[in-house]
C-alpha positions in Angstrom: 16.8 34.4 11.3 14.8 31.7 12.7 11.3 30.9 13.5 10.2 29.3 17.1 7.7 26.7 17.9 5.8 26.9 21.5 3.7 23.7 22.6 1.4 23.5 25.3 2.6 21.4 28.7 1.0 18.3 27.3 2.7 17.8 24.1 5.9 18.6 25.5 7.5 15.3 25.1 7.4 15.5 21.4 10.2 18.0 21.6 13.6 17.2 21.7 14.9 16.7 25.6 17.0 20.3 25.7 13.7 22.2 25.0 11.1 20.1 27.0 11.4 22.6 30.2 10.9 25.5 28.1 8.1 24.3 25.9 9.7 25.7 22.5 11.9 24.9 19.8 14.0 27.1 18.1 13.8 26.1 14.1 15.9 27.6 11.1 13.9 29.6 8.7 13.3 28.9 4.8 11.2 31.0 3.2 9.3 28.3 1.6 8.6 26.3 4.7 4.6 26.0 5.6 3.9 25.6 8.7 3.2 21.9 8.5 6.8 21.6 7.3 7.7 23.2 10.4 5.6 21.6 12.4 6.9 18.3 11.5 10.8 19.4 11.6 10.0 20.5 15.6 8.9 16.4 16.4 5.1 17.6 16.2 2.8 15.8 14.3 -0.2 17.3 12.4 -2.6 14.8 14.1 -1.5 16.3 17.3 -2.5 19.9 16.5 -5.9 21.4 17.6 -5.1 24.3 16.0 -2.5 26.8 15.6 -1.5 30.8 16.5 1.0 32.3 14.1 2.5 35.3 15.9 -0.6 35.4 18.0 -3.3 35.0 15.1 -5.4 31.8 14.0 -3.7 30.1 10.8 -3.9 26.7 8.8 -1.0 24.3 8.3 -0.5 25.8 4.8 0.6 29.0 6.2 3.8 30.6 6.0 6.0 32.3 9.3 8.0 35.6 8.4 11.8 35.5 9.8 11.9 35.7 13.7 7.7 34.2 13.9 6.0 32.6 16.4 4.5 29.4 16.5 2.0 28.5 19.0 0.3 24.8 18.7 -3.0 24.1 20.9 -3.4 20.9 21.8 -6.4 18.4 20.4 -9.9 19.0 22.5 -10.9 15.9 24.1 -13.2 14.4 23.6 -12.5 14.7 20.0 -15.0 12.8 17.5 -15.1 9.0 16.9 -13.5 8.1 13.4 -16.7 7.5 10.8 -14.8 4.4 9.7 -13.0 3.0 12.9 -9.9 2.6 13.9 -6.6 0.9 12.4 -3.9 -0.4 14.6 -0.6 -0.2 13.7 1.6 -3.9 14.1 2.7 -2.9 17.8 -0.6 -2.4 19.5 -2.2 -5.9 18.6 -3.2 -6.2 22.3 -4.7 -2.5 22.2 -6.7 -3.7 19.4 -8.2 -6.5 21.0 -9.4 -4.6 23.8 -11.1 -2.3 21.7 -13.0 -5.0 20.2 -13.6 -6.6 24.1 -15.3 -2.8 24.0 -17.4 -3.5 20.7 -15.4 -0.8 18.7 -14.4 -1.5 15.0 -10.4 -1.9 15.6 -8.9 -3.1 12.3 -4.9 -4.5 13.1 -2.3 -6.7 11.2 0.8 -7.6 12.4 2.3 -7.8 8.6 1.4 -4.0 7.1 3.9 -1.5 6.3 3.8 1.8 6.9 2.2 2.4 3.5 -0.1 0.1 3.5 -1.7 1.4 7.2 -1.8 4.5 5.8 -3.8 3.5 2.4 -5.9 1.3 4.3 -6.7 4.1 7.1 -7.7 6.3 4.1 -9.5 4.4 2.0 -11.7 3.1 4.8 -12.2 6.6 6.6 -10.3 4.9 9.6 -7.9 6.9 12.5 -4.8 4.8 12.1 -3.8 5.0 16.1 0.0 4.0 16.2 3.1 5.1 18.5 5.3 5.8 15.6 5.3 9.6 15.4 7.1 9.1 12.2 4.3 7.2 10.8 2.1 10.2 11.7 4.2 12.8 9.8 3.2 11.3 7.0 1.4 13.6 4.7 -0.9 11.5 2.9 -3.0 10.4 6.0 -5.9 11.9 6.3 -6.7 10.9 10.1 -4.2 9.6 13.3 -3.5 9.5 16.7 -0.8 9.5 19.2 -1.3 6.8 21.5 0.0 7.6 25.2 1.0 4.8 27.8 3.6 2.0 27.7 1.1 -0.3 29.2 -2.1 -1.7 27.5 -4.4 -0.4 30.3 -2.8 2.9 30.0 -3.0 3.2 25.9 -6.9 1.8 26.3 -7.8 4.8 28.8 -5.9 7.1 26.2 -8.1 6.5 23.5 -11.3 6.4 25.4 -10.5 9.8 26.6 -9.6 11.3 23.4 -12.5 9.5 21.1 -15.3 8.7 23.9 -16.6 6.2 21.5 -20.0 4.9 22.6 -19.3 1.5 23.9 -21.1 -2.0 23.7 -19.4 -4.7 24.7 -18.8 -8.3 24.1 -20.3 -7.8 20.6 -17.5 -8.5 18.6 -14.9 -11.1 17.8 -11.6 -10.3 19.7 -9.5 -12.5 17.4 -11.0 -10.6 13.7 -13.5 -7.9 14.9 -16.3 -8.8 13.3 -19.6 -8.7 14.6 -20.5 -11.5 17.0 -23.8 -13.5 16.1 -25.6 -15.8 19.1 -25.5 -19.2 18.3 -27.4 -21.9 19.5 -26.1 -24.9 21.5 -27.0 -27.5 19.9 -25.4 -26.3 16.5 -22.3 -26.1 18.5 -21.8 -28.7 21.0 -19.6 -30.8 18.7 -17.1 -28.5 19.3 -17.4 -27.9 23.0 -15.2 -28.7 25.6 -17.0 -31.4 28.1 -16.7 -29.4 31.0 -18.4 -26.2 29.0 -21.3 -28.8 28.0 -22.1 -29.0 30.8 -22.4 -25.7 32.6 -22.8 -23.1 29.7 -26.0 -23.0 27.6 -25.3 -19.3 25.7 -23.0 -19.0 23.3 -21.6 -16.5 20.5 -20.2 -17.2 17.1 -17.9 -14.7 14.6 -19.3 -15.2 11.1 -15.4 -14.6 9.7 -13.6 -16.8 11.3 -16.2 -19.2 13.5 -14.4 -18.6 16.7 -16.7 -19.6 19.6 -17.4 -17.2 22.3 -18.9 -17.8 25.8 -18.5 -17.1 29.9 -15.8 -18.6 30.8 -12.6 -18.5 32.3 -11.7 -15.5 31.6 -14.6 -13.6 32.8 -13.6 -12.1 35.6 -10.6 -10.2 33.8 -12.9 -9.6 30.8 -15.5 -8.1 33.1 -12.6 -5.7 35.5 -11.7 -4.5 32.1 -15.5 -3.8 30.7 -15.9 -1.9 34.1 -12.8 0.1 34.0 -13.8 1.9 30.8 -17.7 2.0 31.8 -16.1 3.8 34.6 -14.2 6.5 32.5 -17.0 8.5 31.1 -17.4 6.1 28.0 -21.5 5.5 27.5 -22.3 1.8 26.6 -23.8 1.1 23.5 -25.1 -2.2 24.1 -24.4 -5.3 25.7 -24.5 -8.9 24.4 -22.6 -11.2 22.9 -20.0 -13.6 24.4 -17.0 -13.1 27.2 -14.5 -15.7 25.5 -14.1 -19.2 25.5 
C-alpha cells in the first residue's frame, strides 16, 4: 500500500532526482500519518505549500490519506502577504540580509544562531524565517518560513521580492544591524569623517543602535544599481531618504 505525492513543475526540485521528471513520489502508506507527515517525507516543506488536494478534494495538513491516495500539492500564490514582523534570515544568508536592509526592509540576521534559536525568535517576533535549509523549514514549531531560491544574492533577492512584494524604502536602514537611520548634522560627526568626505559631502545619517555613519560615498553607484533593479522588479517603493553608505 502506498500514497502518491504529486507536485507542480515549480516544486519538482524538492523531490529526489529520480522522481523529478514525473513530479511525483510514491511513499509507503501509514494509517496514522497526516498529510503534513507525508509532505515532509516526500521532501516538501509545508511552507512551500499553497494548498492540498486529497484525491481531488481540498484538504489540510492534519488530514489523512487512504491507501492508494493521491496528494496534489499546490504552489504558494505569489505575491503572498508580507510578514507583519519582518524577516529573519539564517546564517547562510548574510548578504541577502544586508540587501534587504538596503531596501528598507526589516531583516534580522545573526551569524551564530542555531536552528532552535531561529525558530524561537521567528515565532516570538512574528517574523518569516528565510533559509535555504529545507530541514529547518520542516520543523513543526515554525509558524512562518520560506525557502529562498537562487545561489547568487541577486537571484535570492529577486525571489524574496517576487514572493512577498514588500513595500520598499531604500536607504533608510542600517545595513549592519537593521535599525532605522536618522539624519545627523554634519557638525556633530565632522570629527569622525575622512578629510575628503568632510570637503565633498554635507548630508549624513546615523544608526541610533550601532552608531554607524552613512553618506553617499564611493559605493553609491553599486547601491543605486541594486535599488533600481529591485524597483524594476515591480515592488513599490515606500519612501526614500537615509544614506547610501560610508
